[in-house]
C-alpha positions in Angstrom: -39.8 4.9 47.5 -38.9 7.5 50.1 -36.9 6.8 53.3 -38.4 7.0 56.7 -38.5 10.2 58.6 -37.7 9.6 62.3 -39.0 13.0 63.3 -42.4 12.3 61.7 -42.5 8.8 63.4 -41.5 10.4 66.8 -44.3 13.0 66.5 -46.9 10.4 65.6 -45.9 8.1 68.5 -45.7 10.9 71.1 -49.0 12.5 69.9 -50.8 9.1 70.5 -49.0 8.2 73.8 -49.5 9.3 77.4 -45.8 9.9 77.9 -44.0 12.9 76.5 -40.7 11.0 76.4 -39.8 8.7 73.5 -38.1 6.2 75.8 -41.2 5.8 77.8 -43.8 6.2 75.0 -42.4 3.3 73.0 -43.1 1.0 76.0 -46.8 1.8 75.7 -47.3 0.1 72.3 -48.0 -3.4 71.1 -48.2 -4.9 67.5 -51.7 -6.0 66.8 -51.8 -6.9 63.1 -50.2 -7.0 59.7 -51.6 -6.8 56.2 -49.9 -7.2 52.8 -50.2 -4.5 50.1 -49.1 -6.3 46.9 -49.4 -2.9 45.1 -46.9 -1.4 47.5 -49.0 1.6 47.9 -48.7 1.7 51.7 -47.3 4.9 53.3 -45.9 4.5 56.8 -46.8 7.0 59.5 -43.2 8.3 59.1 -43.9 9.1 55.4 -41.9 6.2 53.9 -43.7 4.9 50.8 -43.8 1.6 49.0 -44.6 -0.6 52.0 -45.4 -4.2 51.3 -46.2 -5.2 54.9 -48.4 -2.8 56.8 -48.4 -3.3 60.6 -50.9 -1.9 63.1 -49.7 -0.9 66.5 -52.0 -0.1 69.4 -51.2 2.0 72.5 -52.2 0.0 75.7 -53.1 3.2 77.6 -54.7 5.6 75.1 -56.2 2.9 72.8 -54.8 4.9 69.8 -53.8 2.9 66.8 -51.1 3.8 64.3 -51.5 2.2 60.8 -49.8 1.6 58.6 -46.4 1.4 60.1 -43.5 -0.4 58.5 -41.4 -3.0 60.3 -38.3 -0.9 60.1 -40.1 1.9 62.0 -41.3 -0.6 64.7 -37.7 -1.7 65.0 -36.7 1.9 65.8 -38.7 1.6 69.0 -35.9 -0.7 70.2 -38.4 -2.8 72.3 -37.7 -6.5 72.1 -41.3 -7.5 72.6 -42.3 -5.4 69.5 -39.5 -6.8 67.4 -40.6 -10.4 68.3 -44.2 -9.5 67.5 -43.3 -8.2 64.1 -41.3 -11.3 63.3 -44.0 -13.7 64.6 -46.8 -12.0 62.7 -44.7 -12.0 59.5 -44.1 -15.7 59.9 -47.8 -16.4 60.6 -48.7 -14.3 57.5 -46.3 -16.4 55.4 -47.7 -19.6 57.0 -51.2 -18.5 56.1 -50.2 -17.8 52.5 -48.6 -21.2 52.3 -51.7 -22.9 53.5 -53.9 -20.9 51.2 -51.7 -21.8 48.2 -51.8 -25.5 49.1 -48.0 -25.7 49.8 -46.7 -28.4 52.0 -46.0 -27.1 55.5 -43.6 -28.9 57.8 -42.5 -28.2 61.4 -39.3 -26.5 60.3 -37.8 -23.1 60.7 -39.1 -22.0 57.3 -42.4 -21.2 59.0 -41.9 -21.9 62.7 -39.8 -20.7 65.6 -40.2 -21.1 69.4 -41.8 -17.6 69.4 -44.3 -18.6 66.7 -45.3 -21.7 68.6 -45.6 -19.7 71.8 -47.8 -17.1 70.0 -50.0 -19.8 68.6 -50.4 -21.3 72.1 -51.0 -17.9 73.8 -53.7 -17.0 71.2 -55.7 -20.1 71.4 -54.6 -22.2 68.5 -54.5 -25.4 70.5 -58.0 -26.1 71.8 -58.6 -28.9 74.3 -59.9 -32.1 72.7 -60.0 -35.8 73.3 -56.6 -36.3 71.5 -54.7 -33.9 73.9 -56.4 -35.2 77.1 -58.6 -32.1 77.1 -55.5 -29.8 77.5 -54.3 -27.8 74.5 -51.0 -27.2 76.3 -50.1 -30.9 75.5 -50.3 -30.2 71.8 -48.2 -27.0 72.2 -45.6 -28.9 74.3 -45.5 -31.8 71.8 -44.8 -29.5 68.9 -42.3 -27.4 70.8 -40.4 -30.6 71.9 -40.3 -31.9 68.4 -39.2 -28.5 67.0 -36.3 -28.5 69.5 -35.3 -32.1 68.7 -32.2 -32.8 66.7 -33.2 -36.3 65.5 -35.8 -37.8 63.1 -39.3 -38.0 64.3 -41.1 -41.3 64.4 -44.0 -42.3 62.1 -46.5 -41.8 64.9 -45.1 -38.4 65.8 -45.1 -37.5 62.1 -48.8 -38.3 61.8 -49.7 -36.3 64.8 -47.6 -33.3 63.6 -49.4 -33.5 60.2 -52.8 -33.4 61.9 -51.8 -30.5 64.2 -50.3 -28.5 61.3 -53.0 -29.2 58.7 -56.1 -29.2 60.8 -55.6 -27.3 64.1 -52.9 -24.7 63.2 -54.1 -24.3 59.6 -57.7 -23.5 60.7 -56.4 -21.1 63.3 -54.0 -19.2 61.1 -56.5 -19.0 58.2 -58.9 -17.3 60.5 -56.5 -15.2 62.6 -57.9 -11.7 62.7 -54.4 -10.2 63.2 -53.5 -11.2 59.7 -55.4 -8.8 57.4 
């Protein structure tokens, strides 16, 4: 496995950006997806080999995409939004893997965070239905409130959480196009 080469990363980012300045160019990018390469054959745009998780980033202005790029290189952008996106997509990827393997998934920090729940809400994981009074925000707020609680949930809350995790969120995460 080779280490990353910041110069190569910088060239790739600047060549695909509007700005000629690293500080401004990194602001043009967003994380749009992640894939797993179990063979670890992925090679980052910086030249680092042996990548397990291959991220895709897209430039909002030029529509250029850099793929694959490793999480450590995305972190070199030093843009909080990108760091959060990397962490959220990785958790969603792990959540999808857990669902696919039939593992029990609970509303704990093993798979969830406030940012993960917000991402699920922002990307349409909570559709309006008769159980949330035709407002998906109610399901999001319900899970967020329970995630933030420090006491045991009631039996009724537990049943609703199970349905939301194993029906609504599971279906969304299994089919999330961002998770290659």
